[in-house]
C-alpha positions in Angstrom: 93.0 127.5 92.8 94.4 124.3 91.5 97.1 125.8 89.3 98.1 127.9 92.4 98.4 124.3 94.3 100.6 123.0 91.6 102.9 125.8 91.4 103.5 125.8 95.1 104.0 121.9 95.4 106.1 121.8 92.5 108.9 123.6 94.1 108.8 121.2 96.8 109.9 118.5 94.6 113.2 119.9 94.2 115.6 121.6 96.8 117.4 124.6 97.4 120.5 122.7 98.6 123.5 121.8 96.6 124.5 118.3 95.7 127.4 118.2 98.2 124.7 118.6 101.0 123.3 115.1 100.6 124.7 111.7 99.8 121.7 109.8 99.9 120.5 110.9 96.3 120.8 109.6 93.0 122.8 112.0 91.1 122.1 113.8 88.0 124.9 112.7 86.1 124.3 108.9 87.1 120.7 109.0 85.8 122.0 110.9 82.3 124.8 108.3 82.1 121.9 105.6 82.6 119.9 106.7 79.5 123.0 107.3 77.5 124.0 103.6 78.1 120.8 102.2 78.1 117.3 102.7 79.3 116.2 100.9 82.5 114.6 97.5 82.1 110.8 97.5 81.5 108.4 94.4 81.2 108.2 92.7 77.8 104.4 93.6 77.8 101.2 94.5 80.1 100.6 90.7 80.2 104.1 90.2 81.5 103.5 92.4 84.2 99.8 91.7 85.2 100.7 87.8 85.1 103.7 88.5 87.4 101.8 90.6 89.6 98.9 87.9 89.9 101.6 85.1 90.3 103.4 86.9 93.2 100.0 87.8 94.8 98.4 84.7 94.0 101.0 82.5 95.6 101.6 80.2 98.5 99.9 82.8 101.0 96.7 82.1 99.1 97.2 77.8 99.2 99.4 77.2 101.9 98.9 80.0 104.5 95.5 81.3 104.0 93.6 77.6 104.6 95.6 77.3 108.1 94.8 80.7 109.1 91.2 80.3 108.4 91.4 76.9 110.2 93.2 78.5 113.4 90.5 81.3 113.7 87.6 79.6 113.6 86.9 79.1 109.7 84.0 81.6 108.6 84.7 84.2 111.5 88.2 84.9 109.6 86.4 85.8 106.2 84.7 88.7 107.8 88.2 90.6 109.1 89.7 89.3 106.1 87.4 91.0 103.9 87.2 94.1 105.9 91.1 94.5 106.0 91.1 93.9 102.0 89.0 96.8 101.5 90.5 99.3 104.7 94.1 98.5 103.9 94.9 96.2 101.3 93.5 97.4 97.7 94.4 101.0 99.1 97.8 100.1 99.6 98.4 98.1 96.7 97.6 100.9 94.6 99.8 103.3 96.2 102.7 101.1 96.0 101.9 100.0 92.2 101.7 103.6 91.6 104.5 104.9 93.7 107.4 102.6 92.0 105.8 103.2 88.6 106.0 107.1 88.7 109.7 107.1 89.7 110.7 104.0 87.8 113.0 103.1 90.8 113.2 100.2 93.3 112.3 100.0 96.9 115.2 101.9 98.0 116.2 104.5 95.7 112.2 105.3 95.5 112.6 107.4 98.6 114.3 110.3 97.0 110.7 111.4 97.7 111.5 111.7 101.4 115.1 110.8 102.3 114.6 111.2 105.8 112.7 107.9 105.5 115.0 106.0 103.3 115.0 103.4 106.7 111.6 102.0 105.1 113.2 101.0 101.9 115.6 99.2 104.0 113.3 97.7 106.1 111.3 96.5 102.9 114.6 94.9 101.7 114.9 93.1 105.0 111.7 91.6 105.0 111.9 90.3 101.3 115.0 88.9 102.4 113.8 87.1 105.6 110.7 85.5 103.8 113.0 84.7 100.8 115.2 82.5 102.7 112.2 80.4 104.7 110.2 80.6 101.5 112.6 78.6 99.5 112.5 76.0 102.2 108.9 75.6 101.8 109.4 75.4 98.0 112.1 72.4 98.7 109.4 70.5 100.6 107.1 70.6 97.7 109.9 69.3 95.3 110.4 66.4 97.8 106.7 65.8 98.0 106.8 66.0 94.1 109.3 63.4 93.9 107.5 61.1 96.4 104.3 61.2 94.4 106.0 58.7 91.8 106.0 56.0 93.9 104.1 52.8 93.0 101.9 51.0 93.5 100.7 53.4 96.1 101.7 56.6 97.6 104.2 56.3 100.6 101.8 58.8 102.7 98.4 56.6 103.0 99.9 53.4 104.5 100.9 52.7 107.7 103.6 50.0 107.0 106.6 51.9 106.4 109.6 52.4 108.5 108.8 55.3 109.9 105.3 54.6 111.0 104.3 54.0 114.8 101.9 51.7 116.5 99.5 55.0 116.4 99.4 55.3 112.7 96.0 55.5 111.5 95.0 54.4 108.0 91.3 54.6 106.6 92.1 55.3 102.8 90.1 52.4 101.7 87.3 52.8 103.9 85.0 56.1 104.1 82.8 55.6 106.6 82.9 56.3 110.5 83.0 52.5 111.2 86.6 52.7 111.1 87.1 55.6 113.5 90.1 56.1 115.3 90.8 55.8 119.1 92.4 58.4 121.4 96.2 58.7 120.7 96.0 57.6 116.9 97.5 59.6 114.0 96.9 59.8 110.5 99.4 58.3 108.1 99.4 61.4 106.3 100.8 63.3 109.5 103.0 61.1 110.3 104.7 60.9 107.1 104.8 64.7 107.4 106.4 64.9 110.8 108.5 61.5 110.7 109.6 61.1 107.2 109.6 64.5 105.9 111.3 66.6 108.9 112.1 63.4 111.3 110.9 66.0 113.6 112.9 66.7 116.8 111.3 67.5 120.3 112.3 70.9 120.5 113.7 73.9 118.2 117.2 73.7 120.1 117.5 69.9 119.4 119.0 70.2 115.5 119.2 66.3 115.4 121.5 66.3 112.1 120.6 67.1 108.6 117.7 65.9 106.6 119.8 65.4 103.4 117.0 64.9 101.2 115.4 68.2 102.0 118.9 69.6 101.9 119.3 68.5 97.9 115.7 69.7 97.0 116.8 73.4 98.8 120.2 73.2 96.7 118.1 72.3 93.3 115.4 75.1 94.3 118.2 77.9 94.6 119.4 76.8 91.3 116.2 77.1 89.7 115.3 80.4 91.0 118.9 81.8 90.1 118.8 80.9 86.7 115.2 82.1 86.3 115.9 85.5 87.5 119.4 85.7 86.1 118.3 87.8 83.0 116.1 90.0 84.9 112.4 90.9 84.4 112.6 89.9 80.9 113.1 86.5 81.7 110.8 85.9 84.7 108.3 87.7 83.2 108.0 85.0 80.6 108.1 82.2 83.1 105.1 83.6 84.8 103.1 82.7 81.5 102.8 79.2 82.9 103.4 79.7 86.7 100.6 81.7 87.0 97.9 80.1 85.3 98.7 76.6 85.9 97.7 76.7 89.7 93.7 77.4 88.7 93.6 74.4 86.3 94.9 72.1 89.4 92.8 74.0 92.0 89.4 73.8 89.7 90.1 70.1 89.6 90.4 69.6 93.2 87.8 71.8 94.1 85.5 69.5 92.2 87.1 66.3 93.9 86.9 67.7 97.2 83.1 68.5 97.3 82.2 65.5 96.1 84.0 63.2 98.9 81.6 62.4 101.9 81.1 64.8 104.6 82.5 67.7 102.6 79.5 69.7 103.6 80.6 69.8 107.0 83.8 71.3 106.6 82.4 73.9 103.9 79.8 74.6 106.8 83.0 75.2 109.4 84.4 77.6 106.9 81.2 79.7 105.5 79.1 80.0 108.6 80.9 82.5 111.1 81.1 82.1 115.2 80.8 85.9 115.8 82.1 85.5 119.1 85.3 84.7 117.8 85.4 88.1 116.5 86.0 89.3 119.5 89.5 88.3 120.2 92.4 90.4 118.4 93.8 87.4 117.0 91.6 86.9 114.0 91.8 90.5 112.9 95.6 90.8 113.2 96.1 87.6 111.3 93.7 88.8 108.6 95.8 92.0 108.3 99.0 89.6 108.2 97.5 87.6 105.6 96.5 90.5 103.1 99.6 91.9 103.6 101.5 88.7 102.6 98.9 87.8 99.9 99.0 90.9 98.2 102.6 91.6 98.6 102.5 95.0 100.6 105.1 96.3 102.5 107.8 94.2 100.9 109.0 96.5 98.4 108.0 94.0 95.4 105.2 96.1 94.3 107.2 99.3 94.1 109.7 97.0 92.2 107.5 95.3 89.7 105.7 99.1 89.1 109.0 100.3 88.5 109.4 98.4 85.2 106.2 99.5 83.6 105.7 102.3 81.1 104.9 105.6 82.6 101.5 105.7 81.5 100.2 102.4 82.1 97.0 102.0 83.9 98.2 101.0 87.3 94.6 102.0 89.0 93.2 99.0 86.7 96.0 96.6 87.4 95.7 97.2 91.1 92.1 96.3 91.0 92.4 93.5 88.9 95.3 91.7 90.7 93.9 92.5 94.2 90.6 91.0 93.7 91.7 88.0 91.7 94.1 87.3 94.9 91.2 87.5 97.1 88.9 85.5 95.2 91.6 82.6 94.9 92.3 82.4 98.6 88.6 82.2 99.1 88.4 79.4 96.4 91.3 77.5 97.9 89.6 77.5 101.3 86.7 75.6 99.4 89.2 73.2 98.5 90.9 72.4 101.5 87.9 72.4 104.1 85.9 70.1 101.8 88.6 67.8 102.2 89.0 68.5 106.1 85.1 67.5 106.3 85.6 64.4 104.8 88.6 63.6 107.1 86.4 64.6 110.0 83.4 62.3 108.6 85.9 59.3 108.4 87.5 59.5 111.5 84.4 60.7 114.2 85.9 64.0 114.8 85.0 67.4 114.4 86.4 69.6 111.9 88.7 71.8 114.4 90.2 68.8 115.7 91.1 66.9 112.7 94.7 67.9 112.3 97.2 70.2 114.0 97.1 73.7 112.6 100.1 75.3 111.5 102.1 75.7 108.0 101.9 71.9 107.4 98.3 71.9 107.3 98.4 72.1 103.5 100.8 69.0 103.5 98.7 67.0 105.2 95.2 67.7 103.9 95.9 68.1 100.3 97.8 64.5 99.9 94.9 63.2 101.9 92.5 64.4 99.2 94.9 63.5 96.4 95.2 59.9 97.5 91.6 59.6 96.8 91.8 60.4 93.4 91.8 58.2 90.5 95.4 58.0 89.1 96.7 59.5 92.4 100.2 59.6 91.5 99.4 61.9 88.5 97.3 64.5 90.4 99.7 64.4 93.3 102.8 65.0 91.1 100.6 67.8 89.5 99.6 69.5 92.7 102.9 69.8 94.1 104.5 70.9 91.0 101.6 73.4 91.2 102.8 74.7 94.7 106.6 74.4 93.2 105.4 77.1 90.7 103.3 79.1 93.1 106.5 79.4 95.3 108.8 80.2 92.5 106.4 83.3 91.8 106.9 84.5 95.3 110.7 84.2 95.3 111.0 85.6 92.1 109.4 88.9 93.3 111.2 88.7 96.8 114.5 88.3 95.3 114.0 91.0 92.5 113.0 93.5 95.0 116.6 93.1 96.9 118.5 92.8 93.8 116.9 95.8 92.3 117.2 98.1 95.3 121.0 97.0 95.3 121.6 97.6 91.6 119.5 100.9 91.8 121.9 102.4 94.2 125.2 101.4 92.2 126.4 104.0 89.5 125.6 103.1 86.3 128.7 101.6 85.2 128.6 99.0 87.7 125.0 97.9 86.9 126.4 95.1 85.0 127.3 93.4 87.9 123.6 92.2 88.1 124.1 88.9 87.4 127.0 88.4 90.2 124.9 90.0 92.5 122.2 87.4 92.0 124.7 84.9 92.3 125.7 86.1 95.6 122.4 86.6 97.2 121.2 82.9 95.8 124.4 81.4 97.4 123.7 83.5 100.6 120.0 82.6 100.8 121.0 78.7 100.5 123.4 78.7 103.3 121.0 80.6 105.6 118.2 77.8 104.7 120.2 74.8 105.8 119.5 75.3 109.4 116.0 75.2 108.5 116.5 71.5 106.8 117.6 70.1 109.9 115.5 67.9 112.1 114.3 71.1 114.1 114.0 73.1 110.9 110.2 73.1 110.9 110.0 75.0 114.1 112.5 77.3 112.6 110.2 78.0 109.7 107.2 78.3 111.7 109.3 80.7 114.3 110.3 82.9 111.0 106.6 82.5 109.5 105.3 84.0 112.7 107.6 86.9 113.2 109.8 87.9 110.3 106.7 89.6 108.3 103.9 90.0 110.9 104.2 93.1 113.0 107.0 94.8 110.8 104.9 94.7 107.6 102.0 97.1 109.2 104.7 99.1 110.9 106.3 99.6 107.5 103.0 100.2 105.8 101.5 102.4 108.3 104.7 104.7 108.2 105.0 105.0 104.0 101.1 105.9 104.2 101.5 108.7 106.5 104.9 110.0 104.8 103.1 110.1 101.2 99.7 111.4 102.5 100.9 114.0 105.0 104.6 114.8 104.4 105.1 114.5 100.6 100.9 115.7 100.0 98.0 113.7 99.2 97.1 116.3 96.7 100.7 116.1 95.3 100.6 112.5 95.2 97.2 112.3 93.2 98.7 114.9 90.9 101.5 112.4 90.1 98.9 109.7 89.7 96.8 111.8 86.9 99.9 112.4 85.0 100.5 109.0 84.5 96.7 107.5 84.3 95.0 110.7 82.9 92.7 111.1 86.1 92.9 111.7 89.7 92.1 108.9 92.5 88.6 109.6 94.1 87.5 110.0 97.6 87.7 106.0 98.8 91.2 106.0 97.7 92.3 109.6 99.4 90.4 108.9 102.8 92.0 105.4 102.7 95.5 106.7 102.1 95.2 109.5 104.9 92.9 108.4 107.6 91.2 104.8 107.6 94.3 102.9 106.7 96.9 104.4 109.1 94.5 104.4 111.9 93.4 100.7 111.3 96.9 99.7 111.1 97.8 101.4 114.3 94.8 99.8 116.2 96.0 96.2 114.7 99.6 97.3 116.1 98.3 98.3 119.6 96.1 95.3 119.8 98.9 92.8 119.0 101.1 94.1 121.7 98.2 94.1 124.4 96.9 90.8 123.4 100.3 89.3 122.4 100.3 85.3 121.6 103.3 83.6 121.7 104.4 81.1 118.8 103.5 77.6 118.9 103.0 74.4 116.9 100.4 71.9 118.0 101.2 71.4 121.7 104.7 72.8 121.6 105.2 76.0 122.8 108.3 78.1 121.7 110.6 78.8 124.4 111.4 82.4 125.8 115.1 82.4 123.8 113.2 81.3 120.7 110.7 84.1 121.2 113.5 86.7 121.8 115.1 85.6 118.4 111.7 86.0 116.8 111.3 89.5 117.9 114.5 90.4 116.9 113.6 89.2 113.2 110.4 91.3 113.7 112.0 94.5 114.9 115.1 94.2 112.5 113.1 95.5 109.7 111.2 98.5 111.8 114.2 99.8 113.8 116.1 100.6 110.6 113.7 103.4 109.9 114.6 105.5 113.1 117.8 104.1 113.1 118.5 105.8 109.4 116.7 109.2 110.6 119.5 109.6 113.4 122.1 108.8 110.6 120.8 111.0 107.9 120.4 113.9 110.4 123.8 113.4 111.8 125.9 112.6 108.7 124.1 113.3 105.3 123.1 116.9 105.9 125.9 119.0 107.7 124.9 122.3 107.7 122.0 124.4 109.4 120.4 123.6 112.7 118.8 120.4 113.7 115.2 121.4 112.7 116.6 123.0 109.3 118.3 119.3 108.7 115.0 117.6 109.2 113.0 120.0 107.0 115.5 119.6 104.4 115.7 115.5 104.3 111.7 115.3 104.5 111.5 117.1 101.3 111.8 115.3 97.9 115.4 115.6 96.3 115.7 117.6 93.2 115.8 114.1 91.2 112.5 113.1 92.3 110.2 112.3 89.7 109.5 110.5 86.6 112.8 109.1 85.2 112.7 110.4 81.8 112.6 114.1 80.8 109.5 113.7 78.7 107.6 112.5 81.5 108.9 115.3 84.1 107.8 117.7 81.5 104.2 116.3 81.7 104.2 115.9 85.4 105.4 119.5 85.8 108.7 118.8 87.2 112.2 120.3 85.8 114.3 118.5 83.5 117.2 116.8 85.0 119.5 118.2 82.5 118.6 121.5 83.9 119.1 120.7 87.6 122.6 121.6 88.0 121.7 124.9 86.0 122.4 127.8 88.6 119.4 129.6 87.4 117.1 126.8 88.1 118.4 126.1 91.4 117.9 129.9 92.3 114.0 129.5 91.3 114.1 126.2 93.5 115.2 128.5 96.6 112.8 131.3 95.7 109.6 128.7 95.4 110.8 127.1 98.5 110.7 130.3 100.3 107.6 131.4 99.2 105.8 128.1 99.9 107.0 128.9 103.6 105.5 132.2 103.5 108.6 134.4 103.0 108.6 137.4 100.8 110.7 137.0 98.1 111.1 139.8 95.2 112.1 138.2 91.5 110.7 138.9 88.2 112.2 135.9 86.9 109.9 133.4 85.0 109.0 130.5 86.7 111.4 127.2 86.3 108.3 124.8 85.7 106.0 124.7 82.5 103.0 127.5 82.4 100.4 124.6 81.5 101.4 122.3 84.5 100.4 125.4 87.1 
């Protein structure tokens, strides 16, 4: 029975239609030329790959984004939906994307030879990665500025109230760790004033640009220069950089952890973090934010995992890698929470406030709480520089992945003889990213970053994931995809994986999406609520990566398949192209796919037609031998 299923599913991987009918596929000739001129890039070693994945998954999302979402959603209450989301969606989708890219050795765009009608999913991934790459480098620029300011002597600038940017409301208790100097109504911590008045010189609203923050502009230019140089040679160069950038942050976090838990009042913050308020789980926001954070921190739906997987060797154990990276990522997020909430407890103790009221929630939380902890360590300048250099390296890992996704998708879509232009494409993308980020280093730039963080990759990530999960599980076929994985790693995914991909994950994502619309919350920062025009701009960003999915469907049906009825065109476009499958012929044979060199053979095409008709229940008389290896049937 199993052999019969294989015999029927294999022809589905081909197509009975001629190459002239489909402009959206990668041609056989192109693939042959690629192998003749030079094989596709691969990771230098397994360690390069696993550290790159950890560096990408364990990034700013863990140290910067997870704590402030946890803070916003009641501390411990957020951990419950976070862990549930990890098991129901995070781990299954991580494994699916990684194995998807590894099997085809293609980027996020060309991998959609699996079902060309849904190529818009790959385009949507590119849009999400591009938007996030633009504002993530602005955040990296903040870390560069803080690292620079860490070198001020004899004291750090953000711990005093006698600077030119401080107001009469500045609250400075750095030399007193008791409640005797509790602050009065209306006072603001020195670290918070440094963040809002010195770093950003924050204007009153998002529409009040107020001029350029030149210090941040210089940092932004430096960041794009470093990123461009690091990725200019492709994954072989960025793969070596992560030997340092992926390991170094753990050293710093461990040091900060032991410092944080020894501060007075740390227990108050850890209690807020660990003990859940179960009534908070009745709201949709913690569940939606947990879903978004899992997607952010694991890199799901960005296309990065598909891209990273595509550079793997065909028989790499992506099952093992998915578990290692996903669980490492989750553990790092929770560990970073201990670091930041122990410090929040100290801040609450010293100011006489509740933990939830210590600072304004939002992306700036890490840039207010961490500096306060660092200022209380002996040799604070050294540790402060080390910490912000760590944030810089974390940001670089994320930036490498997002940009490599966009660059790989573009380069994989080019004819092989034009792929030598990759360095020029990299340069062009870096220049465009820098120009797009300039508006985010104006005096209203912080608002724009918050708006992009709120909208650019929230709803759209889940919509993209729900789409490709349904396509792979229900259109391409769960059994066929499982067979593909077995060809790579030697065993088929178990019940947990199959049930998650086919049922649990899509349903969970659809429920979160519906709940997000029904219980929609506008973007805000502290007491500032974004105006309707900003909300509209945010929604345009959000739907831009989703609308391309149905948009490309209409384009594909109207222009790329010009023969047959509407239903026939759709049926044709949802099936894999003849080129779908492993990139190299030796692996195609193992997986039961025809050699690329045989695809243009009329006899082989005739077999594709006959087996396709048979699969749909039509009687075809032919005594020719099947075009696929008997051993794979």
